[in-house]
N, CA, C and O atoms as a GROMACS GRO file, in nm:
protein
  212
    1MET      N    1   0.010  -3.965  -0.715
    1MET     CA    2  -0.109  -3.872  -0.611
    1MET      C    3  -0.090  -3.972  -0.445
    1MET      O    4  -0.125  -4.087  -0.415
    2GLY      N    5  -0.036  -3.888  -0.385
    2GLY     CA    6  -0.050  -3.960  -0.246
    2GLY      C    7  -0.180  -3.850  -0.159
    2GLY      O    8  -0.232  -3.743  -0.191
    3SER      N    9  -0.196  -3.942  -0.040
    3SER     CA   10  -0.276  -3.891   0.069
    3SER      C   11  -0.223  -3.764   0.106
    3SER      O   12  -0.106  -3.746   0.073
    4TRP      N   13  -0.281  -3.668   0.169
    4TRP     CA   14  -0.241  -3.551   0.252
    4TRP      C   15  -0.325  -3.485   0.378
    4TRP      O   16  -0.387  -3.568   0.445
    5MET      N   17  -0.332  -3.378   0.410
    5MET     CA   18  -0.456  -3.363   0.503
    5MET      C   19  -0.558  -3.352   0.488
    5MET      O   20  -0.606  -3.257   0.550
    6ASN      N   21  -0.641  -3.421   0.416
    6ASN     CA   22  -0.766  -3.442   0.415
    6ASN      C   23  -0.766  -3.603   0.412
    6ASN      O   24  -0.867  -3.639   0.351
    7ASP      N   25  -0.707  -3.689   0.447
    7ASP     CA   26  -0.684  -3.814   0.468
    7ASP      C   27  -0.722  -3.844   0.596
    7ASP      O   28  -0.691  -3.758   0.678
    8SER      N   29  -0.780  -3.938   0.636
    8SER     CA   30  -0.807  -3.969   0.780
    8SER      C   31  -0.721  -4.054   0.834
    8SER      O   32  -0.691  -4.036   0.952
    9GLY      N   33  -0.668  -4.156   0.766
    9GLY     CA   34  -0.554  -4.193   0.800
    9GLY      C   35  -0.429  -4.147   0.893
    9GLY      O   36  -0.380  -4.197   0.994
   10PHE      N   37  -0.384  -3.974   0.784
   10PHE     CA   38  -0.298  -3.878   0.803
   10PHE      C   39  -0.335  -3.824   0.974
   10PHE      O   40  -0.257  -3.812   1.068
   11TRP      N   41  -0.474  -3.801   0.969
   11TRP     CA   42  -0.503  -3.745   1.121
   11TRP      C   43  -0.476  -3.841   1.244
   11TRP      O   44  -0.411  -3.813   1.344
   12VAL      N   45  -0.559  -3.992   1.208
   12VAL     CA   46  -0.512  -4.108   1.313
   12VAL      C   47  -0.360  -4.088   1.310
   12VAL      O   48  -0.310  -4.063   1.419
   13PHE      N   49  -0.274  -4.096   1.199
   13PHE     CA   50  -0.127  -4.074   1.279
   13PHE      C   51  -0.110  -3.961   1.362
   13PHE      O   52  -0.082  -3.964   1.482
   14ALA      N   53  -0.130  -3.848   1.282
   14ALA     CA   54  -0.088  -3.724   1.366
   14ALA      C   55  -0.167  -3.721   1.530
   14ALA      O   56  -0.118  -3.662   1.627
   15LYS      N   57  -0.255  -3.772   1.532
   15LYS     CA   58  -0.297  -3.719   1.681
   15LYS      C   59  -0.258  -3.855   1.744
   15LYS      O   60  -0.235  -3.836   1.863
   16MET      N   61  -0.243  -3.972   1.713
   16MET     CA   62  -0.180  -4.101   1.761
   16MET      C   63  -0.031  -4.078   1.804
   16MET      O   64   0.018  -4.137   1.900
   17SER      N   65   0.037  -3.990   1.726
   17SER     CA   66   0.186  -4.011   1.803
   17SER      C   67   0.204  -3.860   1.874
   17SER      O   68   0.307  -3.827   1.931
   18GLY      N   69   0.100  -3.782   1.861
   18GLY     CA   70   0.160  -3.640   1.904
   18GLY      C   71   0.214  -3.583   1.840
   18GLY      O   72   0.292  -3.512   1.903
   19LEU      N   73   0.223  -3.567   1.723
   19LEU     CA   74   0.303  -3.480   1.650
   19LEU      C   75   0.185  -3.344   1.606
   19LEU      O   76   0.062  -3.342   1.608
   20THR      N   77   0.285  -3.243   1.569
   20THR     CA   78   0.245  -3.110   1.560
   20THR      C   79   0.197  -3.159   1.424
   20THR      O   80   0.236  -3.265   1.374
   21GLU      N   81   0.096  -3.060   1.360
   21GLU     CA   82   0.064  -3.079   1.193
   21GLU      C   83   0.162  -3.079   1.111
   21GLU      O   84   0.164  -3.164   1.022
   22VAL      N   85   0.255  -2.993   1.120
   22VAL     CA   86   0.426  -2.953   1.009
   22VAL      C   87   0.484  -3.087   1.058
   22VAL      O   88   0.518  -3.152   0.959
   23GLU      N   89   0.509  -3.157   1.178
   23GLU     CA   90   0.573  -3.246   1.178
   23GLU      C   91   0.537  -3.383   1.164
   23GLU      O   92   0.604  -3.483   1.141
   24ALA      N   93   0.394  -3.360   1.186
   24ALA     CA   94   0.348  -3.497   1.094
   24ALA      C   95   0.299  -3.506   0.942
   24ALA      O   96   0.252  -3.601   0.879
   25LEU      N   97   0.327  -3.367   0.904
   25LEU     CA   98   0.330  -3.382   0.767
   25LEU      C   99   0.452  -3.390   0.678
   25LEU      O  100   0.446  -3.434   0.564
   26LYS      N  101   0.552  -3.351   0.728
   26LYS     CA  102   0.674  -3.424   0.699
   26LYS      C  103   0.716  -3.544   0.695
   26LYS      O  104   0.783  -3.590   0.603
   27SER      N  105   0.668  -3.626   0.830
   27SER     CA  106   0.702  -3.739   0.840
   27SER      C  107   0.595  -3.821   0.722
   27SER      O  108   0.627  -3.868   0.613
   28TRP      N  109   0.528  -3.819   0.755
   28TRP     CA  110   0.399  -3.847   0.646
   28TRP      C  111   0.450  -3.874   0.472
   28TRP      O  112   0.448  -3.969   0.393
   29THR      N  113   0.497  -3.730   0.470
   29THR     CA  114   0.538  -3.699   0.309
   29THR      C  115   0.663  -3.816   0.319
   29THR      O  116   0.651  -3.908   0.238
   30LEU      N  117   0.773  -3.821   0.402
   30LEU     CA  118   0.862  -3.923   0.390
   30LEU      C  119   0.856  -4.048   0.380
   30LEU      O  120   0.946  -4.114   0.327
   31LEU      N  121   0.691  -4.127   0.460
   31LEU     CA  122   0.704  -4.229   0.470
   31LEU      C  123   0.650  -4.296   0.337
   31LEU      O  124   0.686  -4.400   0.280
   32LEU      N  125   0.516  -4.168   0.293
   32LEU     CA  126   0.483  -4.205   0.161
   32LEU      C  127   0.561  -4.195   0.022
   32LEU      O  128   0.515  -4.235  -0.085
   33LEU      N  129   0.672  -4.143   0.037
   33LEU     CA  130   0.776  -4.155  -0.047
   33LEU      C  131   0.863  -4.301  -0.045
   33LEU      O  132   0.888  -4.370  -0.144
   34VAL      N  133   0.895  -4.322   0.066
   34VAL     CA  134   0.952  -4.485   0.050
   34VAL      C  135   0.861  -4.578   0.014
   34VAL      O  136   0.889  -4.674  -0.058
   35LEU      N  137   0.756  -4.556   0.057
   35LEU     CA  138   0.629  -4.653   0.032
   35LEU      C  139   0.585  -4.648  -0.118
   35LEU      O  140   0.542  -4.742  -0.186
   36GLY      N  141   0.600  -4.546  -0.148
   36GLY     CA  142   0.583  -4.525  -0.275
   36GLY      C  143   0.717  -4.622  -0.364
   36GLY      O  144   0.711  -4.723  -0.434
   37GLY      N  145   0.826  -4.539  -0.323
   37GLY     CA  146   0.927  -4.629  -0.407
   37GLY      C  147   0.959  -4.757  -0.390
   37GLY      O  148   0.982  -4.835  -0.483
   38VAL      N  149   0.962  -4.788  -0.255
   38VAL     CA  150   0.982  -4.935  -0.264
   38VAL      C  151   0.870  -5.047  -0.307
   38VAL      O  152   0.910  -5.163  -0.296
   39SER      N  153   0.730  -5.030  -0.358
   39SER     CA  154   0.624  -5.079  -0.432
   39SER      C  155   0.666  -5.044  -0.579
   39SER      O  156   0.659  -5.138  -0.657
   40PHE      N  157   0.708  -4.921  -0.630
   40PHE     CA  158   0.755  -4.908  -0.764
   40PHE      C  159   0.891  -5.020  -0.796
   40PHE      O  160   0.894  -5.079  -0.904
   41LEU      N  161   0.993  -5.040  -0.699
   41LEU     CA  162   1.104  -5.118  -0.720
   41LEU      C  163   1.059  -5.278  -0.739
   41LEU      O  164   1.122  -5.355  -0.811
   42SER      N  165   0.930  -5.318  -0.655
   42SER     CA  166   0.867  -5.432  -0.641
   42SER      C  167   0.807  -5.480  -0.716
   42SER      O  168   0.792  -5.601  -0.730
   43THR      N  169   0.748  -5.374  -0.795
   43THR     CA  170   0.640  -5.433  -0.943
   43THR      C  171   0.724  -5.443  -1.029
   43THR      O  172   0.714  -5.533  -1.112
   44LEU      N  173   0.872  -5.317  -1.036
   44LEU     CA  174   0.983  -5.366  -1.150
   44LEU      C  175   1.004  -5.543  -1.139
   44LEU      O  176   0.979  -5.631  -1.221
   45ALA      N  177   1.066  -5.550  -0.992
   45ALA     CA  178   1.141  -5.696  -0.965
   45ALA      C  179   1.026  -5.813  -1.030
   45ALA      O  180   1.056  -5.902  -1.109
   46PHE      N  181   0.922  -5.794  -0.990
   46PHE     CA  182   0.804  -5.895  -1.022
   46PHE      C  183   0.830  -5.892  -1.158
   46PHE      O  184   0.896  -5.985  -1.206
   47ALA      N  185   0.783  -5.786  -1.240
   47ALA     CA  186   0.767  -5.775  -1.334
   47ALA      C  187   0.870  -5.851  -1.433
   47ALA      O  188   0.836  -5.905  -1.539
   48THR      N  189   1.009  -5.847  -1.377
   48THR     CA  190   1.065  -5.893  -1.475
   48THR      C  191   1.135  -6.062  -1.452
   48THR      O  192   1.187  -6.131  -1.539
   49LEU      N  193   1.115  -6.097  -1.312
   49LEU     CA  194   1.132  -6.232  -1.260
   49LEU      C  195   1.012  -6.312  -1.301
   49LEU      O  196   1.008  -6.433  -1.322
   50LEU      N  197   0.895  -6.208  -1.311
   50LEU     CA  198   0.772  -6.288  -1.354
   50LEU      C  199   0.658  -6.249  -1.435
   50LEU      O  200   0.546  -6.216  -1.396
   51PRO      N  201   0.717  -6.262  -1.594
   51PRO     CA  202   0.610  -6.185  -1.697
   51PRO      C  203   0.510  -6.271  -1.697
   51PRO      O  204   0.512  -6.390  -1.664
   52LEU      N  205   0.402  -6.191  -1.746
   52LEU     CA  206   0.291  -6.230  -1.807
   52LEU      C  207   0.301  -6.301  -1.914
   52LEU      O  208   0.251  -6.413  -1.924
   53VAL      N  209   0.364  -6.244  -2.002
   53VAL     CA  210   0.390  -6.295  -2.148
   53VAL      C  211   0.488  -6.390  -2.175
   53VAL      O  212   0.506  -6.428  -2.290
   0.00000   0.00000   0.00000
């Protein structure tokens, strides 16, 4: 689950960058996809390198 247009961070990003709602939504979605992918791959890497068991 990601944040969407009801997230205050989205509106801060949209208004401060001067983007329209559609442009901000497209770039925010891409940002969340990249962030999620990097987080997932980092978790897998650390779980492999530093197992807890």
